[in-house]
C-alpha positions, 0 to 999 in steps of 0.5 A, spaced: 156 284 914 149 283 913 144 279 918 144 273 913 152 273 912 152 273 920 147 268 921 151 264 915 158 265 919 155 263 926 151 256 923 158 254 919 162 256 925 158 252 930 158 246 925 165 246 924 166 246 932 161 240 933 164 235 928 171 236 931 169 237 938 165 230 938 171 227 935 176 229 940 172 228 946 169 221 944 177 219 944 177 220 951 171 216 952 173 210 948 175 206 954 169 207 958 164 205 952 169 199 951 167 197 959 160 199 959 158 194 953 163 189 955 166 189 948 174 188 946 178 193 943 177 191 936 170 192 936 170 199 940 175 201 935 170 202 930 166 207 934 172 212 931 173 208 925 166 208 922 165 215 923 172 216 919 170 211 913 163 214 912 165 221 912 171 220 907 167 215 902 161 220 902 164 227 902 165 228 894 158 224 892 154 228 897 158 234 895 156 233 888 148 232 890 149 239 894 151 242 888 145 240 884 140 240 889 141 246 894 147 247 899 142 250 904 137 244 904 143 239 905 146 243 910 140 244 914 138 236 913 145 234 915 145 238 922 138 235 924 141 228 922 147 229 926 144 232 932 138 226 932 144 221 931 147 224 937 141 224 942 139 217 939 146 214 940 146 217 947 141 212 949 144 206 945 142 199 948 148 196 945 155 197 941 151 195 934 146 201 935 152 206 937 156 204 931 150 205 927 149 212 930 156 213 929 155 211 921 149 216 921 154 222 924 159 220 919 154 221 913 151 228 916 159 230 917 160 229 910 154 233 908 156 238 913 163 238 910 161 238 903 156 245 904 159 249 910 165 252 907 161 252 900 156 256 904 161 261 906 164 262 899 157 264 896 155 268 902 161 273 902 164 277 896 171 274 894 175 280 898 172 277 905 172 270 904 179 269 907 177 272 913 171 268 914 174 261 912 179 263 918 174 264 923 171 257 921 178 254 921 178 257 928 172 254 930 175 247 928 181 248 932 177 251 938 173 244 938 179 240 938 182 244 944 175 244 948 174 236 946 179 233 951 177 238 956 170 239 956 169 232 954 174 229 959 169 233 964 163 230 962 166 223 961 169 223 968 163 226 972 156 224 967 159 219 963 160 218 956 153 218 954 153 226 956 158 227 950 153 225 945 147 229 949 151 235 949 153 235 942 146 234 940 144 240 944 149 244 940 146 241 934 139 244 935 142 251 936 145 250 930 139 248 926 135 253 929 140 259 926 141 255 920 133 255 918 132 262 921 138 265 918 141 262 912 139 265 905 133 262 902 137 262 895 142 257 893 147 261 888 151 257 883 147 251 883 150 245 878 145 241 873 145 235 870 144 227 872 147 224 878 153 220 877 151 214 880 157 209 877 162 214 879 159 215 886 160 207 887 167 207 884 169 213 889 165 210 895 169 203 894 176 206 892 176 211 898 173 205 903 179 200 900 184 205 901 183 208 908 182 201 910 188 198 907 192 204 910 189 204 917 190 196 918 197 196 914 201 194 919 196 189 923 193 185 917 197 182 911 191 182 907 191 190 908 196 191 903 192 187 898 186 191 900 190 198 899 193 195 892 186 194 890 183 201 892 189 204 888 187 200 882 180 202 883 182 209 883 185 208 875 178 205 873 175 211 877 179 216 873 177 213 866 170 212 868 170 220 870 173 222 864 167 218 860 161 220 864 157 226 862 156 229 868 162 226 873 162 227 880 169 230 880 171 234 873 178 231 872 180 237 868 180 241 875 186 237 876 189 236 870 188 243 867 189 247 873 196 246 876 194 251 882 188 247 884 192 240 883 198 243 887 194 246 893 190 239 894 196 235 894 199 240 899 193 239 903 194 232 903 202 232 905 201 237 910 196 233 914 200 227 912 206 230 916 203 233 922 197 229 924 200 224 928 204 230 932 200 230 938 199 222 938 207 222 938 208 227 943 203 224 948 207 218 948 213 222 949 210 226 955 207 220 958 212 214 957 219 218 956 218 224 961 213 220 966 207 225 965 200 223 967 195 223 961 191 229 964 198 233 964 200 231 957 193 233 955 193 240 958 200 241 955 198 238 948 192 243 948 197 249 946 198 247 939 190 247 937 189 253 942 195 257 938 191 255 931 185 257 933 188 264 936 191 265 929 187 262 924 182 268 923 188 273 922 191 269 917 184 268 914 184 276 913 191 276 911 190 271 905 185 276 902 190 281 902 196 277 900 196 271 895 194 265 899 198 260 896 204 264 899 201 264 906 200 257 905 207 255 903 210 259 908 205 256 913 208 249 911 215 251 911 214 253 919 211 246 920 217 243 917 221 247 921 217 245 927 218 238 925 225 238 924 225 241 932 221 235 933 226 230 930 231 233 935 227 231 941 231 227 947 230 224 953 233 230 957 229 236 953 227 241 957 219 243 957 220 249 954 223 246 948 217 242 947 212 248 948 216 252 943 215 246 938 207 246 940 207 254 938 211 253 932 207 248 929 200 251 931 202 258 928 205 254 922 198 250 921 194 256 922 198 260 916 197 254 912 190 251 913 185 257 911 189 260 906 190 254 902 182 253 903 182 260 900 187 258 894 183 252 892 176 255 893 178 261 889 180 256 883 173 253 882 166 256 879 161 257 884 157 251 882 162 247 884 164 249 891 161 243 894 165 238 890 171 242 891 170 243 899 169 235 899 175 234 895 179 238 901 176 234 906 178 228 903 185 230 902 185 231 909 182 225 911 187 221 906 193 225 909 191 223 916 190 216 915 197 216 911 200 219 917 197 214 922 200 209 917 207 211 917 207 211 925 204 204 925 209 201 920 215 204 923 213 203 930 212 195 928 219 195 925 223 198 930 219 197 937 215 190 935 208 188 938 211 190 945 207 194 950 209 201 949 210 202 957 215 196 957 219 199 951 226 202 953 226 209 952 232 209 947 229 205 943 222 209 943 226 215 942 229 212 936 223 210 933 220 217 934 226 220 931 225 216 925 218 218 924 219 225 925 225 225 920 220 222 915 215 227 916 220 232 915 221 229 908 214 229 906 213 236 909 219 239 905 215 236 898 209 239 900 212 246 901 215 245 894 208 243 891 205 249 894 210 253 891 210 250 885 203 254 884 207 260 882 203 266 880 197 263 878 196 261 885 
């Protein structure tokens, strides 16, 4: 590994860590932020939602900008914006200033997601790409694991502002590494005019779809917003087919079955697995009677297993067809979901721990090999857009997963406080949700295998 490659890997791993660390640690601080600024749940919820919407809606347009103007430049700028927004956010004088900084973090996050894996793919030969993608994925899961622990300690002893300051300091380190060590050249850059019409359509489409999914069980108007977003997606596809230099080459999906199936598999896998931690947290606290601290420590096992095995699975995807590994990983996730659907009030803790290990291993086997399979299908000049599409599929899957949970809970549990719901009714709702996720994951396995020999 050359010095430039080493610095690129460290910088990309650090940004993969800080983006997930910020999100997972901030979730614990939301009640403190709510109390500090004296706002309601509907307002403070935007601390999380604003970031998610900004990342999802800007991912692909900024990925195209990165491909056209230079990924190194955008990556360094993204780290600077993310770090500055973190430090400024720590000194917010009201909730609106904080929300503004979260929007800036979301924009910077979109810029990071559009460039980090693309930089790795450009810096390393095809024979090593799976390995470095695995290490980057491991950094993501380390951020997810460390967030509840370190973030909880920071929030508990120093307050919620310390989470922003810590993130800003880590961002400063990543910025220095990137400026000093990233290759000065940008390989495989695309050329052409920026597709402003397509970008605006994409922005509006994603905002409507994600907002509609998020509030589907809360607001009646959400279903119309979701429908409008889906209708706008048709307009977007038509416009992109006619555009001289579209932000997304629709042919990437229509003429490349492995690329299409790989992205759909990512969407379905996240759709089936994203809320596992949320549901298990409810199970451990409301059914088993554990404290939130103990439940959190138990749930760390899954991302810890993912972080442990992701580098190995990434290396393995350089030697074995990545679509085969990803398919096997998704199959393991489906098996874990089947086990989850059989949870009951008397399940031993060992059963829960086994499930977490199975899910962690399955996701490690799926994640980086699937990204490797997707990125290997595109020309280097389109790495930024392709990486952005992967991130968008992840966000869409996560939102869909949460929508399934809220809809089923709304139907079977109602608006009652979760703590007051009888255990039998709660378990029935959890069983139904996991049964739906088993079906979603099984469809994903089929699509993953449908890539065939081309994948």
